[in-house]
N, C-alpha and C positions, 0 to 999 in steps of 0.2 A: 259295304254300308248300301242304304236301302236308294233302290232306284231314283225314285222322287227326290230324295235328298242330293243323291250324285246329279240329277237335274237342274235343280235350286241353287245349287253351289256355283255348276258354268252359266246358268243364265244369272245369276250375281254378278261375277267378275267379267261377264260378256258388260252387263248393263254399265259397270264402274270404268271400264275401259273405256266405252265408247263416248264417255262425257267428258276425257280428257283430252285439251289440244296439247299438240306437243311441244307448244312453245314451254307449255306449264312445267315440262321432262326436260329441257333442253332441244330436243330434236328437232332439227328442220335440214327436213327436202333428203333426208338420207335416202327414204326407202322408193323415191319418183313422188308422181300426182299422186293424190289421196283420191280414194270415187267413196266412201265412206265415213262418218263422221268418228273423232278420237284418234287414240293410239292400235294402231295392228297390232295383231299377236306377237307376230317377230319383236317389236320395238317394246312388250311388255315382259315377254321372255326375256331381253337384251339386259332391261335395267335390273329385271330378278335374278339374273345368271342361273336360270334355268333353260336347259334346251327347247325350241318351238315349240317340235314334236311333241314332248311333255307334258307344254301348256295349251297347247291345242288340242291334246286329248281330255285334257282337265277342263276346258271350259265347253266341250261336247256332252260333257259328263259319263266319260267312260272309268272306267274303277280302275285305279294307278294308285300305289300307295304315295302316299303326300306325309311328308315330315314335317315338326312346327315350324324349324326353320324355313323350309321354304315357306310355308304358309307366310310367316311373318315378313321374307321376303317381297314376295310378290304382293302382301299387303301395301308394303314401304312402296310399290312401284305403280300401285293402283293410287297411291295418296289418299288411302281412306281415314277417314274420322276415328276415333277410338271405338265408338261404339259400331261403324260399320266393322273394324278390323276381328271384335268381340264376336260380330255375327261370324265374318269368314273362320275363324277357328272351329266356334260354334260346328259349322257347315262342316269340316272337314273334322269333326268328331273330339275336338282337343280341347275344348272348354263346352262339354254338355249342360243344355237348361234342365231342370228338373223332368224326368216324367211324368205327365199327369197322371198317366194309370194308376201311379206309385202313391196316390194321393184322393182316389175317388173321393167325390161328392153323395152323400149320404145323407142329404138333407142340412139347412145348417141349423147349427145352436138355438133354441129361445133365446138363450142370452144375447147372443149377436144380435137377434133380431128388435130386441129390447134395447140395443145400444146405439142400434139405428134410427130408431122412431126416437131418442130423444134427443139428436141429433137436432138442431135449431136450424141447419140448414140443408140444402137439397144433400141427399146423401144414398149412394147404393151399394153395394157389394156383387162382384160379378167375377165370372170365371175367365180364366186365361183365351177360351174362342168368347169373348163377351157379353155372355148370357145373363142378364141383371137378373138376380135369384130375390132379393132384398132391397128396398127402397122405402122411403118416409115418405112422410106427407109431402113435405116442400117439395122434394122429385118429384112426386105427381103432378104438386101445379106449376110447377117451373119447366121441368124438361119434356114430360110428353107423361098424358095419362097411363102411368104403367096400369092400373086396378083395371083399366078398360081392354087392355093386350090381350088378346089370345098366351098362353103361356111360350108359341114358339116365336112368337114375336117382338119378344122382349131381349133385343139384344142389341147392344147399343151400334154394333157398327150399321146392321139393317137400318136401323133407324136415323141415321145421320145420314144417309147415302137414299134410301127410298121415302123417307117422311119428308114429303115437300111443306109443311107446316112449320116444322122441326128446322127443316133448311133455311126457311126463309126469317124465321126467330135469331137465330145465328149469325150476328155480324161478320162475326171471323171464322166463317164455316170454311174456307180453304186451308188455314192456318189450323184449324183445328181439325177437321176432317184428314189433312196429310199425313199428323203427329198420329192420332187415333191408329191409320191405318197402318202406319211404318210399325207403328208397335202392335198392331195384328199380324203384320210382316214378319214378324221375327219368332213369333211364336210358330206360326203358320209351315215356314223353314225348316223350323227344330225338330216337327212332329211330322214327317213323312206318312205315318204311319196311320193316319188317323182319319180314317172314312168320315167322319160326323163333318171336319175340319174341309175336307177335301169338295163334299159335296155342298157344303156353305158357299163356299167362292165360286165354283160352278155355277151356282144358283145368283150369286149375287154379279158375276159377271155377266148374266144374262137380263138381270134385271135394270144394273144401273151402269149407264156409258159413262159418267165420272167414276164410280169403281174401277172399271176396265181400264181408264185409261190412268188412274195412277197405279193401279196394281203393277201396268209394265212398267214401273220407274224401278221397283225393287226395293227404294227404301227403306231401310232399318234403325229404330229408336231404341234407345230406353226409356221406361217410366222417368217422367221428371215435372215439377211444377210447371202447370202451362196456365193461360190466361184466356177465360171463356167467357164472352160479350155476347150478351143475350137482350134483346129488344120483345121483350113480352108483350103479348096485346093488352095486357090487365096495369101490368104496373109498370109499363116503359123500359127505360135504357138500362140494363142492369151489368153488373162487371164482376167478374170471378177469379179466385183464382183456385182451379182443380189441383188437389192433392191426393195422392193414392199412396197406400197402405197395404204391401204384399206380407204375401207369411201367416196371414191370421190364423190365430192359434196353433200355427204349424203346419198350414194346409197351403201348401203353395200356390196351389190349383184358384186359391180365389184372394182376391183383392179389394179393400173399400175406399170408396172414390168421395171424397168431401167437395163442395162448392161452396167453398169461403169467398166472402163479401170483401170487395181488394179495400183499403183502408181510402179515405178521403175521399170518395165517392157517395153518391145517397143509395148505394145496392142494397145494404140494409136494412134502409130506413122503407123504401119502397116496398121489399119483399114483404118484411114484417107488416105493413098495412095491407098490403093485397090481400096477405094469407088472411091475417084477423079478420076482413070485410069476405073472403068466402067462406066463414066459419057460419056466417051470421043467415 
């Protein structure tokens, strides 16, 4: 297993262990006074029915053989959510994500670009690194002016954490940023041999205090429909549901994101009116 992936596995286990209070798993005072938050390593080992030494080596990122059964027992001991449990299995190489190098992007098909341009709502196509490759006019109007950005700046993770105007406009920024970063973290941990991702994270850790703070949590998440609330300076309050569609035309590296107005709000009316005015 790759060195960075072993390290990611250890860091993830420690982060989940430290968030669990002893009372949550029926432990009380067995190992004396506590100096650090969460469970002790020996407590996790006991709950998972593995040796303390072996579990300690696993947390330290040492190269040890891990069976699927043991991984599942550790996941249960740490009270992992289904998504966190899947992430742990992937880190242990029992449920690999598709290797992005197997489906490199050699440009986006013209037909895909036309589809995105014809969508009436803000829509983008992005990579698993969150690089935005294609966007429509509505995305440039209501998200950010992609047309004016250099190619290297068209990255949703970087924009969410470093674009002060966008951050100010997103009224549920904390929820949205945590969700997006948790998805990004899942991909990062599963691709330890990706130097582009490694360099990107190092830069963002230096550029964004908020990113650095959330990065330490090791939260992971699979894609789902999520609410996106925007206070647009021209159109006013807008509420969308962000839906993602993966494996576009068999390419596992790209996904389509569509920001659909929530029914029962004035979002679609305000959006279309403002977009119409901007064409005048």
